[in-house]
DSSP file (Angstrom, degrees, kcal/mol; ACC not computed):
  #  RESIDUE AA STRUCTURE BP1 BP2  ACC     N-H-->O    O-->H-N    N-H-->O    O-->H-N    TCO  KAPPA ALPHA  PHI   PSI    X-CA   Y-CA   Z-CA
    1    1 A X              0   0    0      0, 0.0     2,-0.2     0, 0.0     0, 0.0   0.000 360.0 360.0 360.0 138.1  -72.7   47.4  -23.8
    2    2 A X        -     0   0    0      1,-0.1     0, 0.0     2,-0.1     0, 0.0  -0.470 360.0-161.4 -75.1 139.2  -70.9   44.4  -25.0
    3    3 A X        +     0   0    0     -2,-0.2     2,-0.2     2,-0.1    -1,-0.1   0.378  55.3 117.3 -98.5   2.6  -70.8   43.6  -28.7
    4    4 A X        -     0   0    0      1,-0.1     2,-0.4     3,-0.0    -2,-0.1  -0.508  67.3-125.4 -73.9 136.6  -69.9   40.0  -28.1
    5    5 A X        -     0   0    0     -2,-0.2    -1,-0.1     1,-0.1    -2,-0.1  -0.656  29.4-110.7 -79.5 131.8  -72.4   37.4  -29.3
    6    6 A X        -     0   0    0     -2,-0.4     2,-0.3     1,-0.1    -1,-0.1  -0.368  35.0-121.4 -61.3 140.8  -73.5   35.0  -26.6
    7    7 A X        -     0   0    0      1,-0.1     2,-0.2     2,-0.0    -1,-0.1  -0.590  18.8-129.4 -85.1 144.9  -72.1   31.5  -27.3
    8    8 A X    >   -     0   0    0     -2,-0.3     3,-1.1     1,-0.1     4,-0.3  -0.486  26.4-108.5 -85.1 164.3  -74.5   28.6  -27.6
    9    9 A X  G >  S+     0   0    0      1,-0.3     3,-1.7     2,-0.2    -1,-0.1   0.836 115.9  66.1 -60.2 -33.1  -74.0   25.4  -25.7
   10   10 A X  G >  S+     0   0    0      1,-0.3     3,-1.3     2,-0.2    -1,-0.3   0.783  89.8  64.3 -62.9 -27.0  -72.9   23.6  -28.9
   11   11 A X  G <  S+     0   0    0     -3,-1.1    -1,-0.3     1,-0.3    -2,-0.2   0.647  99.9  53.7 -71.7 -13.2  -69.8   25.8  -29.1
   12   12 A X  G <  S+     0   0    0     -3,-1.7    -1,-0.3    -4,-0.3    -2,-0.2   0.197  75.3 138.6-105.9  14.5  -68.5   24.3  -25.9
   13   13 A X    <   -     0   0    0     -3,-1.3     2,-0.5     1,-0.1    -3,-0.0  -0.388  42.5-147.6 -63.3 133.5  -68.8   20.6  -26.9
   14   14 A X        -     0   0    0     -2,-0.1     2,-0.6     2,-0.0    -2,-0.1  -0.889   3.7-149.8-105.0 132.6  -65.8   18.6  -25.8
   15   15 A X        -     0   0    0     -2,-0.5     2,-0.4     2,-0.0    -2,-0.0  -0.903   8.5-147.3-104.3 123.8  -64.6   15.7  -27.9
   16   16 A X        -     0   0    0     -2,-0.6     2,-0.5     0, 0.0    -2,-0.0  -0.757  12.7-163.6 -89.9 133.4  -63.0   12.8  -26.1
   17   17 A X        -     0   0    0     -2,-0.4     2,-0.2     3,-0.0    -2,-0.0  -0.971   0.1-160.9-120.5 128.2  -60.3   11.0  -28.0
   18   18 A X    >>  -     0   0    0     -2,-0.5     4,-2.0     1,-0.1     3,-0.8  -0.652  35.5-107.0-100.4 162.3  -59.1    7.6  -27.1
   19   19 A X  T 34 S+     0   0    0      1,-0.2    -1,-0.1    -2,-0.2    -2,-0.0   0.808 120.6  57.1 -56.8 -28.7  -55.8    6.0  -28.2
   20   20 A X  T 34 S+     0   0    0      1,-0.2    -1,-0.2     4,-0.0     4,-0.1   0.842 116.3  32.6 -72.2 -32.1  -57.8    3.7  -30.5
   21   21 A X  T <4 S+     0   0    0     -3,-0.8     2,-0.2     2,-0.1    -2,-0.2   0.586 100.7  92.8-100.9 -11.8  -59.4    6.6  -32.3
   22   22 A X  S  < S-     0   0    0     -4,-2.0     3,-0.1     1,-0.1     2,-0.0  -0.585  86.0-105.1 -82.3 141.7  -56.6    9.1  -32.1
   23   23 A X        -     0   0    0     -2,-0.2     5,-0.2     1,-0.1     3,-0.1  -0.380  46.3-100.0 -60.7 144.0  -54.1    9.3  -35.0
   24   24 A X    >   -     0   0    0      1,-0.2     3,-2.5     3,-0.1     4,-0.3  -0.179  59.0 -66.0 -61.4 160.1  -50.8    7.8  -34.0
   25   25 A X  T 3  S+     0   0    0      1,-0.3     8,-0.2     2,-0.2    -1,-0.2  -0.172 122.5   4.9 -50.7 134.7  -48.0   10.1  -33.0
   26   26 A X  T 3  S+     0   0    0      6,-0.2    -1,-0.3    -3,-0.1    -2,-0.1   0.415 105.8  96.9  73.8  -3.1  -46.8   12.3  -35.8
   27   27 A X    X   +     0   0    0     -3,-2.5     3,-1.2     5,-0.2    -2,-0.2   0.394  51.2 117.4 -99.7   4.5  -49.5   11.0  -38.2
   28   28 A X  G >  S+     0   0    0     -4,-0.3     3,-1.8     1,-0.3    -6,-0.0  -0.442  83.5   8.0 -69.1 144.2  -51.9   13.9  -37.6
   29   29 A X  G 3  S-     0   0    0      1,-0.3    -1,-0.3    -2,-0.1     3,-0.1   0.776 133.3 -62.0  55.0  31.5  -52.6   16.0  -40.6
   30   30 A X  G <  S+     0   0    0     -3,-1.2     2,-0.3     1,-0.3    -1,-0.3   0.514 102.0 128.8  80.6   4.6  -50.8   13.6  -42.9
   31   31 A X    <   -     0   0    0     -3,-1.8     2,-0.5     2,-0.0    -1,-0.3  -0.696  41.8-160.3 -93.8 146.6  -47.4   13.9  -41.4
   32   32 A X        +     0   0    0     -2,-0.3     2,-0.3    -5,-0.1    -5,-0.2  -0.906  21.1 167.6-127.5 104.1  -45.3   11.0  -40.3
   33   33 A X        -     0   0    0     -2,-0.5     2,-0.1    -8,-0.2    -6,-0.0  -0.849  24.0-140.4-116.7 150.3  -42.6   11.9  -37.8
   34   34 A X        -     0   0    0     -2,-0.3     3,-0.4    -8,-0.1     4,-0.2  -0.308  33.2-100.8 -94.3-173.0  -40.4    9.7  -35.6
   35   35 A X  S  > S+     0   0    0      1,-0.2     4,-2.5     2,-0.1     5,-0.2   0.294  89.2 106.0 -93.0   9.3  -39.4   10.4  -32.0
   36   36 A X  H  > S+     0   0    0      1,-0.2     4,-2.7     2,-0.2     5,-0.2   0.887  79.1  49.5 -60.2 -41.2  -35.9   11.7  -32.8
   37   37 A X  H  > S+     0   0    0     -3,-0.4     4,-2.3     2,-0.2    -1,-0.2   0.919 111.9  48.5 -64.7 -42.7  -36.8   15.3  -32.1
   38   38 A X  H  > S+     0   0    0     -4,-0.2     4,-1.9     2,-0.2    -2,-0.2   0.910 113.2  47.5 -63.0 -42.3  -38.4   14.5  -28.7
   39   39 A X  H  X S+     0   0    0     -4,-2.5     4,-2.1     2,-0.2    -2,-0.2   0.910 111.2  50.4 -66.0 -41.9  -35.4   12.4  -27.7
   40   40 A X  H  X S+     0   0    0     -4,-2.7     4,-2.7    -5,-0.2    -1,-0.2   0.891 109.0  53.4 -62.3 -38.4  -32.9   15.1  -28.8
   41   41 A X  H  X S+     0   0    0     -4,-2.3     4,-2.6     2,-0.2    -1,-0.2   0.889 107.0  50.9 -62.8 -39.9  -35.0   17.6  -26.7
   42   42 A X  H  X S+     0   0    0     -4,-1.9     4,-2.0     2,-0.2    -1,-0.2   0.910 111.9  46.9 -64.5 -41.8  -34.7   15.3  -23.6
   43   43 A X  H  X S+     0   0    0     -4,-2.1     4,-2.2     2,-0.2    -2,-0.2   0.929 112.9  49.3 -64.8 -44.8  -30.9   15.1  -24.0
   44   44 A X  H  X S+     0   0    0     -4,-2.7     4,-2.6     1,-0.2    -2,-0.2   0.898 109.8  51.8 -62.2 -40.8  -30.7   18.9  -24.6
   45   45 A X  H  X S+     0   0    0     -4,-2.6     4,-2.4     2,-0.2    -1,-0.2   0.903 107.8  52.6 -61.6 -41.0  -32.8   19.5  -21.5
   46   46 A X  H  X S+     0   0    0     -4,-2.0     4,-2.0     1,-0.2    -2,-0.2   0.930 112.6  43.6 -61.4 -46.5  -30.5   17.3  -19.4
   47   47 A X  H  X S+     0   0    0     -4,-2.2     4,-2.8     1,-0.2    -2,-0.2   0.887 111.8  54.0 -67.0 -38.2  -27.4   19.2  -20.5
   48   48 A X  H  X S+     0   0    0     -4,-2.6     4,-2.2     2,-0.2    -2,-0.2   0.891 108.2  50.1 -63.5 -39.0  -29.1   22.5  -20.0
   49   49 A X  H  X S+     0   0    0     -4,-2.4     4,-1.8     2,-0.2    -1,-0.2   0.927 112.1  47.1 -64.1 -44.5  -30.0   21.6  -16.4
   50   50 A X  H  X S+     0   0    0     -4,-2.0     4,-2.2     1,-0.2    -2,-0.2   0.921 112.7  49.3 -63.6 -43.4  -26.4   20.6  -15.7
   51   51 A X  H  X S+     0   0    0     -4,-2.8     4,-3.2     1,-0.2     5,-0.3   0.876 106.1  57.3 -63.3 -37.4  -25.1   23.7  -17.3
   52   52 A X  H  X S+     0   0    0     -4,-2.2     4,-2.2     2,-0.2    -1,-0.2   0.913 108.5  46.1 -61.7 -42.3  -27.5   25.9  -15.2
   53   53 A X  H  X S+     0   0    0     -4,-1.8     4,-2.6     2,-0.2    -1,-0.2   0.948 115.5  46.0 -63.2 -48.5  -26.2   24.4  -12.0
   54   54 A X  H  X S+     0   0    0     -4,-2.2     4,-1.6     1,-0.2    -2,-0.2   0.911 113.0  49.4 -62.5 -44.4  -22.5   24.9  -13.1
   55   55 A X  H  X S+     0   0    0     -4,-3.2     4,-0.5     2,-0.2    -1,-0.2   0.916 113.7  45.2 -63.2 -44.1  -23.1   28.4  -14.3
   56   56 A X  H >< S+     0   0    0     -4,-2.2     3,-1.4    -5,-0.3     4,-0.3   0.932 112.5  50.7 -65.6 -45.3  -24.9   29.5  -11.2
   57   57 A X  H >< S+     0   0    0     -4,-2.6     3,-1.2     1,-0.3    -1,-0.2   0.784  98.3  67.5 -65.4 -27.2  -22.3   27.9   -8.9
   58   58 A X  H 3< S+     0   0    0     -4,-1.6    -1,-0.3     1,-0.3    -2,-0.2   0.741 100.4  50.0 -65.1 -21.7  -19.4   29.6  -10.7
   59   59 A X  T << S+     0   0    0     -3,-1.4    -1,-0.3    -4,-0.5     2,-0.2   0.522  91.6 100.7 -93.9  -5.9  -20.6   33.0   -9.4
   60   60 A X    <   -     0   0    0     -3,-1.2     2,-0.1    -4,-0.3    -3,-0.0  -0.511  67.9-128.1 -85.9 147.2  -20.9   32.0   -5.8
   61   61 A X     >  -     0   0    0     -2,-0.2     4,-2.3     1,-0.1     5,-0.2  -0.375  33.3-102.8 -79.2 168.3  -18.3   32.7   -3.1
   62   62 A X  H  > S+     0   0    0      1,-0.2     4,-2.3     2,-0.2     5,-0.2   0.886 123.8  53.0 -60.1 -39.3  -17.0   30.0   -0.8
   63   63 A X  H  > S+     0   0    0      2,-0.2     4,-2.4     1,-0.2    -1,-0.2   0.894 107.8  50.2 -64.8 -39.7  -19.3   31.1    2.0
   64   64 A X  H  > S+     0   0    0      2,-0.2     4,-2.7     1,-0.2     5,-0.2   0.923 110.0  50.4 -64.0 -43.8  -22.3   31.0   -0.3
   65   65 A X  H  X S+     0   0    0     -4,-2.3     4,-2.6     1,-0.2    -2,-0.2   0.923 111.2  48.7 -59.8 -44.6  -21.4   27.4   -1.4
   66   66 A X  H  X S+     0   0    0     -4,-2.3     4,-2.4     2,-0.2    -1,-0.2   0.913 111.1  50.5 -61.9 -42.8  -21.0   26.4    2.3
   67   67 A X  H  X S+     0   0    0     -4,-2.4     4,-2.5     2,-0.2    -2,-0.2   0.937 112.1  46.3 -61.4 -48.1  -24.4   27.9    3.2
   68   68 A X  H  X S+     0   0    0     -4,-2.7     4,-2.5     1,-0.2    -1,-0.2   0.905 112.1  50.5 -63.7 -41.1  -26.2   26.2    0.4
   69   69 A X  H  X S+     0   0    0     -4,-2.6     4,-2.0    -5,-0.2    -1,-0.2   0.896 109.9  51.1 -63.5 -38.7  -24.6   22.8    1.2
   70   70 A X  H  X S+     0   0    0     -4,-2.4     4,-1.8     2,-0.2    -2,-0.2   0.924 110.5  48.8 -62.7 -44.3  -25.6   23.3    4.8
   71   71 A X  H  X S+     0   0    0     -4,-2.5     4,-2.2     1,-0.2    -2,-0.2   0.895 111.3  50.1 -61.1 -40.1  -29.2   24.0    3.7
   72   72 A X  H  X S+     0   0    0     -4,-2.5     4,-2.8     2,-0.2    -1,-0.2   0.816 104.3  58.0 -70.7 -29.8  -29.1   20.9    1.5
   73   73 A X  H  X S+     0   0    0     -4,-2.0     4,-2.1     2,-0.2    -1,-0.2   0.917 108.3  47.4 -62.0 -42.4  -27.8   18.8    4.4
   74   74 A X  H  X S+     0   0    0     -4,-1.8     4,-2.2     2,-0.2    -2,-0.2   0.932 113.2  47.1 -63.3 -45.9  -30.9   19.8    6.3
   75   75 A X  H  X S+     0   0    0     -4,-2.2     4,-2.5     1,-0.2     5,-0.3   0.901 110.1  53.5 -63.8 -39.8  -33.2   19.0    3.4
   76   76 A X  H  X S+     0   0    0     -4,-2.8     4,-1.8     1,-0.2    10,-0.2   0.896 109.1  49.0 -60.5 -41.1  -31.4   15.7    2.9
   77   77 A X  H  X S+     0   0    0     -4,-2.1     4,-1.4     2,-0.2    -1,-0.2   0.891 109.7  53.3 -65.6 -39.3  -32.1   14.8    6.5
   78   78 A X  H  < S+     0   0    0     -4,-2.2     3,-0.5     1,-0.2     4,-0.4   0.950 113.1  40.7 -61.1 -50.7  -35.7   15.8    6.1
   79   79 A X  H ><>S+     0   0    0     -4,-2.5     5,-2.0     1,-0.2     3,-1.2   0.797 107.9  62.6 -72.9 -24.8  -36.3   13.5    3.1
   80   80 A X  H ><5S+     0   0    0     -4,-1.8     3,-2.3    -5,-0.3    -1,-0.2   0.845  93.1  64.0 -65.1 -31.1  -34.2   10.8    4.7
   81   81 A X  T 3<5S+     0   0    0     -4,-1.4    -1,-0.3    -3,-0.5    -2,-0.2   0.706 103.3  48.8 -64.4 -17.1  -36.8   10.7    7.5
   82   82 A X  T < 5S-     0   0    0     -3,-1.2    -1,-0.3    -4,-0.4    -2,-0.2   0.122 127.0-104.2-104.2  17.6  -39.3    9.6    4.7
   83   83 A X  T < 5S+     0   0    0     -3,-2.3     2,-0.5     1,-0.2    -3,-0.2   0.830  78.0 137.0  64.2  35.2  -36.8    6.9    3.5
   84   84 A X      < -     0   0    0     -5,-2.0     2,-0.7    -8,-0.1    -1,-0.2  -0.966  44.3-147.6-113.1 121.4  -35.7    9.0    0.5
   85   85 A X        +     0   0    0     -2,-0.5     2,-0.3    -3,-0.1    -8,-0.1  -0.804  37.1 140.2 -96.8 111.7  -32.0    9.0   -0.2
   86   86 A X        -     0   0    0     -2,-0.7    -6,-0.1   -10,-0.2    -7,-0.1  -0.911  38.9-141.9-144.5 119.0  -30.5   12.1   -1.7
   87   87 A X     >  -     0   0    0     -2,-0.3     4,-2.3     1,-0.1     5,-0.2  -0.426  22.7-118.4 -76.7 156.8  -27.1   13.4   -0.5
   88   88 A X  H  > S+     0   0    0      1,-0.2     4,-2.1     2,-0.2     5,-0.1   0.887 116.8  54.4 -59.2 -38.7  -26.6   17.1   -0.2
   89   89 A X  H  > S+     0   0    0      2,-0.2     4,-2.1     1,-0.2     5,-0.2   0.902 107.7  48.6 -64.2 -41.4  -23.8   16.8   -2.8
   90   90 A X  H  > S+     0   0    0      1,-0.2     4,-2.7     2,-0.2     7,-0.3   0.927 113.1  47.4 -64.3 -43.9  -26.1   15.1   -5.3
   91   91 A X  H  < S+     0   0    0     -4,-2.3    -1,-0.2     1,-0.2    -2,-0.2   0.837 114.0  49.2 -64.8 -32.4  -28.8   17.8   -4.7
   92   92 A X  H  < S+     0   0    0     -4,-2.1    -1,-0.2    -5,-0.2    -2,-0.2   0.849 125.0  25.2 -73.6 -35.8  -26.1   20.5   -5.1
   93   93 A X  H  < S+     0   0    0     -4,-2.1     2,-0.5     1,-0.2    -2,-0.2   0.640 112.6  60.2-108.5 -17.5  -24.5   19.1   -8.3
   94   94 A X    ><  -     0   0    0     -4,-2.7     3,-1.5    -5,-0.2     4,-0.3  -0.922  51.3-164.8-127.2 110.2  -27.2   17.1  -10.2
   95   95 A X  G >  S+     0   0    0     -2,-0.5     3,-1.7     1,-0.3     4,-0.2   0.828  91.9  65.2 -58.2 -32.3  -30.5   18.6  -11.4
   96   96 A X  G >  S+     0   0    0      1,-0.3     3,-1.8     2,-0.2    -1,-0.3   0.779  87.0  69.7 -63.3 -26.3  -31.8   15.1  -11.9
   97   97 A X  G <  S+     0   0    0     -3,-1.5    -1,-0.3    -7,-0.3    -2,-0.2   0.713  94.9  57.2 -63.8 -18.5  -31.6   14.5   -8.1
   98   98 A X  G X  S+     0   0    0     -3,-1.7     3,-2.4    -4,-0.3    -1,-0.3   0.461  74.3 128.1 -91.2  -2.6  -34.5   17.0   -7.8
   99   99 A X  T <  S+     0   0    0     -3,-1.8     3,-0.1     1,-0.3    -3,-0.0  -0.341  74.6  25.7 -58.6 129.3  -36.9   15.1  -10.0
  100  100 A X  T 3  S+     0   0    0      1,-0.3    -1,-0.3    -2,-0.0     2,-0.1   0.317  84.1 146.5  98.5  -6.7  -40.1   14.7   -8.2
  101  101 A X    <   +     0   0    0     -3,-2.4    -1,-0.3     4,-0.1     2,-0.3  -0.411  24.3 179.7 -65.1 136.2  -39.7   17.8   -6.0
  102  102 A X     >  -     0   0    0     -2,-0.1     4,-1.8    -3,-0.1     5,-0.1  -0.864  44.4-108.2-134.0 167.3  -43.0   19.4   -5.2
  103  103 A X  H  > S+     0   0    0     -2,-0.3     4,-2.7     1,-0.2     5,-0.2   0.871 118.1  59.4 -60.9 -38.0  -44.4   22.4   -3.4
  104  104 A X  H  > S+     0   0    0      1,-0.2     4,-2.3     2,-0.2    -1,-0.2   0.885 104.4  48.9 -60.6 -39.8  -45.8   20.0   -0.8
  105  105 A X  H  > S+     0   0    0      2,-0.2     4,-2.3     1,-0.2    -1,-0.2   0.902 111.2  50.1 -65.9 -40.4  -42.4   18.6    0.0
  106  106 A X  H  X S+     0   0    0     -4,-1.8     4,-2.1     2,-0.2    -2,-0.2   0.917 111.6  47.9 -64.1 -42.5  -41.0   22.2    0.4
  107  107 A X  H  X S+     0   0    0     -4,-2.7     4,-2.2     1,-0.2    -1,-0.2   0.899 111.2  51.1 -64.5 -40.3  -43.9   23.1    2.7
  108  108 A X  H  X S+     0   0    0     -4,-2.3     4,-2.5    -5,-0.2    -2,-0.2   0.885 107.9  52.8 -62.7 -38.8  -43.3   19.9    4.7
  109  109 A X  H  X S+     0   0    0     -4,-2.3     4,-2.4     2,-0.2    -2,-0.2   0.905 107.7  51.4 -62.6 -42.6  -39.6   20.8    5.0
  110  110 A X  H  X S+     0   0    0     -4,-2.1     4,-2.3     2,-0.2    -2,-0.2   0.934 111.9  46.3 -60.1 -46.9  -40.5   24.2    6.3
  111  111 A X  H  X S+     0   0    0     -4,-2.2     4,-2.6     1,-0.2    -2,-0.2   0.905 110.1  54.1 -61.9 -42.2  -42.8   22.6    9.0
  112  112 A X  H  X S+     0   0    0     -4,-2.5     4,-0.9     1,-0.2    -1,-0.2   0.902 109.9  47.2 -58.8 -43.8  -40.0   20.1    9.8
  113  113 A X  H  <>S+     0   0    0     -4,-2.4     5,-2.0     1,-0.2     3,-0.5   0.910 111.3  51.2 -65.4 -42.3  -37.6   23.0   10.4
  114  114 A X  H ><5S+     0   0    0     -4,-2.3     3,-1.8     1,-0.2    -2,-0.2   0.912 106.6  54.1 -60.9 -43.2  -40.1   24.9   12.6
  115  115 A X  H 3<5S+     0   0    0     -4,-2.6    -1,-0.2     1,-0.3    -2,-0.2   0.754 106.1  53.7 -63.9 -24.0  -40.7   21.8   14.7
  116  116 A X  T 3<5S-     0   0    0     -4,-0.9    -1,-0.3    -3,-0.5    -2,-0.2   0.345 119.5-109.7 -94.3   5.7  -37.0   21.5   15.4
  117  117 A X  T < 5 +     0   0    0     -3,-1.8    -3,-0.2     1,-0.2    -2,-0.1   0.668  56.6 163.9  81.6  18.1  -36.8   25.1   16.6
  118  118 A X      < -     0   0    0     -5,-2.0    -1,-0.2     1,-0.1    -2,-0.0  -0.414  43.4-103.5 -68.6 146.7  -34.9   26.7   13.7
  119  119 A X     >  -     0   0    0      1,-0.1     4,-2.5    -2,-0.1     5,-0.2  -0.302  26.5-113.5 -68.6 153.4  -35.0   30.5   13.6
  120  120 A X  H  > S+     0   0    0      1,-0.2     4,-2.8     2,-0.2     5,-0.2   0.891 117.1  51.9 -55.6 -43.6  -37.3   32.2   11.1
  121  121 A X  H  > S+     0   0    0      1,-0.2     4,-2.1     2,-0.2    -1,-0.2   0.887 109.9  48.8 -62.3 -39.8  -34.3   33.6    9.2
  122  122 A X  H  > S+     0   0    0      2,-0.2     4,-2.4     1,-0.2    -1,-0.2   0.912 111.9  49.3 -65.3 -42.6  -32.7   30.2    9.0
  123  123 A X  H  X S+     0   0    0     -4,-2.5     4,-1.9     2,-0.2    -2,-0.2   0.935 110.3  49.9 -63.2 -46.7  -35.9   28.7    7.7
  124  124 A X  H  X S+     0   0    0     -4,-2.8     4,-0.6     1,-0.2    -1,-0.2   0.905 113.5  46.6 -60.0 -41.4  -36.3   31.4    5.1
  125  125 A X  H  < S+     0   0    0     -4,-2.1     3,-0.5     1,-0.2    -1,-0.2   0.882 111.1  52.4 -66.3 -38.1  -32.8   30.9    3.9
  126  126 A X  H  < S+     0   0    0     -4,-2.4    -2,-0.2     1,-0.2    -1,-0.2   0.798 113.3  42.0 -71.7 -28.9  -33.1   27.1    3.8
  127  127 A X  H  <        0   0    0     -4,-1.9    -1,-0.2     1,-0.2    -2,-0.2   0.475 360.0 360.0 -98.1  -0.8  -36.3   27.1    1.7
  128  128 A X     <        0   0    0     -4,-0.6    -1,-0.2    -3,-0.5    -2,-0.1   0.482 360.0 360.0 -86.9 360.0  -35.2   29.8   -0.7
């Protein structure tokens, strides 16, 4: 038998806060902070993304690099059909080129490859 006390409806009350009634950024609980930490975090994230690409690519053989670039050429052609310009080289070297990537786009890319008759193994490699 459960020893948990049933909750009343009042315990689930949601309070909506609008920008007019919400304390300004950093002013909650009596603190006043500027945006410097957030900006530094954005810069650090940008460098970390770039480093992640460089670090991973440093371990790849020439054949692996060629394979990935070929896969990215296919993906670049797929998104170009939707009037989105990203070169394979940009996708290979710049994490920012991937901003906006979603599961739906990846699924669409898989379907696009299937419609063009690519083999299952090629498709699996291209979307991995």
